[in-house]
KEBA-704215 format. One record per residue (C-alpha): residue in one letter; x, y, z. Coordinates in steps of 0.02 Angstrom, whole numbers, plus 50000, padded with zeros to 5 digits. Each point is the difference from the previous one (the first is absolute). Layout:
aXYZ ...
//
This chain:
m513005220848224 g497995001550019 k498795013149967 y498665002250143 v498475011649995 v499815005450195 a498305009650059 i499795008850157 t498075002750048 g499045007550150 a500114986350124 s501065002150145 g501764993049978 v500895008949879 v501694994050101 y499674981649907 a500205009349823 q501385010850068 r501004985950034 l499604988249859 l500635015449888 q501665000250096 v500194981749976 l499494998749834 i501165014349934 d501604994650105 g499734984349913 g500215007349834 h498204996949933 h499015015949919 c498465006350091 l498515008249908 v498925010550141 t498395005150023 i499145008650122 s498155003850029 a499375016050083 p499504992950170 g501774990349989 q500865016549986 r498885007650156 v500424984450122 l501815002549939 r499785017050070 e498994993550159 e501304987150031 l501835004049931 d499785019349997 w500434998749800 n499115014949917 l500044994749798 v499625014049897 g500495008649821 s500024989949837 e500314982749965 k501705000749988 q500275011250148 i498974985850118 e501184986949919 e501405011150070 q499225001950177 l499634981350007 w501724996149943 n500745011650139 y498534991750151 l499974981349936 v501704995249906 a501415011550029 p500064997950197 a500284980449962 t501185002249838 g501025013850066 v499635007249820 a499425016350036 s499455008049848 v499984996249818 v501745006749972 d500794987250110 s499374985449910 l498995000349837 e500144981949981 v499194996450167 r498805015149995 n499514995649825 r499294984850088 f498595008450084 r498275008349906 y498635009850061 f498245001149913 d498515010450047 y498594986850046 r499105009949890 d500874999049836 i499164983249916 g501265003649875 a501414995150112 p501154985449920 i499304988050143 a498344999749936 s500534992649832 g500334981850011 s501305002549853 v501175006350143 r500744985250075 t500174997250194 e500284985150111 g498565005350101 m498865013050096 v499875003250211 i498555011650075 i500905003650173 p499005006150095 c498384994149921 t498245007050051 m498444992349999 g499595012149850 t501284995249908 v499624980350018 s498155002949933 g500395011749866 i501364986749936 a498654985650041 c498835007349891 g501205007149862 a499555017650024 s501675006849939 s499625017350075 d501785005150014 l501754996649945 i500124986550163 e498304990349955 r500585001949821 a501614992650042 a499454986250083 d498804995149883 v501334999749846 i501144987750140 l498294988550016 k499755000649796 e501834996249974 r499934986450133 r501535008250091 t500435001250191 l498745010450085 i500185001950192 v498825010550128 v500225003550163 p498455005350101 r500225008850146 e498254998650077 t499044994750154 p498724993450031 l499654992449816 n497955001249958 a499224988649872 i500305012749852 h501954998950039 l499964982150027 r499074997149829 n501085010749909 l501464993650068 l499694982449943 t499445006349836 l501825003549985 a500824986450071 e498954988949879 l500715010449862 g501774995750073 v500435015950081 h500954997250156 v499165005750162 v501245005650136 p499275009850133 a501075010550108 m500024985550131 p501704997350068 g500644985550096 f500834998350174 y500874982649985 h501595008249958 r500025011950164 p499895017049933 q500865013450121 e499545014949880 i498555005849894 q501245000149853 e500184981749996 l498044999150004 v500055010249862 d501514989649910 f498894982950029 i498495004849879 v501325011049876 s500874982149999 r498344989749960 v499805011649870 l501634997349935 d499814981850000 l498504999949889 l501075010149870 d501184986950009 l501425012350082 e501194992950104 n500055008050175 q500484999350175 l498965012650084 f499644990950134 l500504983250097 r499154985449920 w498924986550090 g501364986950045 t501685007749929 q500765004950146 e499885002450196 r499685017550042 t501275005250150 e499335007750168 e501105016349964 k499915009849817 
//
C-alpha cells in the first residue's frame, strides 16, 4: 500500500482532511500527517479538537479524533499494524522524515490549503515543514495536491495557483458538484475527497459518478 503526506493548514474545511485520512487508513495506506498552528486553531473552532502536548501525545489525540472512529481501532494496543500506519510530525520540525527526498512517498495532499501556504510553496520559501515537504514533492516530481478553500480569490491568489499548476501541482478547490444530487453535507465532503483520491490514482466509490447509475427518489 501507499505512503502519503497529509498536511492540514488554517483554512476552513478541516472536515475534508478528516475524511481523507479515514479513507486512506481504512484502505491500508500509511499517513504521514503535519498540521500548522493555524490549522490546529481551525480544528478547535470547527470540530472542538484541542491538540496539546508533545508530538507523540498529539499523534495519539489525532488518532482518537480522526482515525479510530472510522477504523474501530480505539488505541495502539488494539492493532499495532493499523496504528503504525499513522504518524504525526510537528510543523516546526524541519528535520522530520518528510522533509527529505530520500524518504519515498507516493504523494502529498494539503487539505485544506491556505493562500499563505500556496504562496510559500510557489516561491520556494520552505519556512516550515509543510512548505518544505511540498518542495520535496516538487523536486522529486511526485504527486502534489492542494485543496484551497478561500473565496473570493484575488489576483495574487490566482497567480500563485497558476504558478503551482504550471509546476504540475493538482489544484482541487473545495467546490463540490451537485449532479449527484447530494442530500447531506457528508456527500459534499465525499465529492471533494473522491476527486483527491482519483488524482492519487486510488480506487474509490465515495459518490455517484456521472452516468454510472440512476438515483432513486427514495434513499
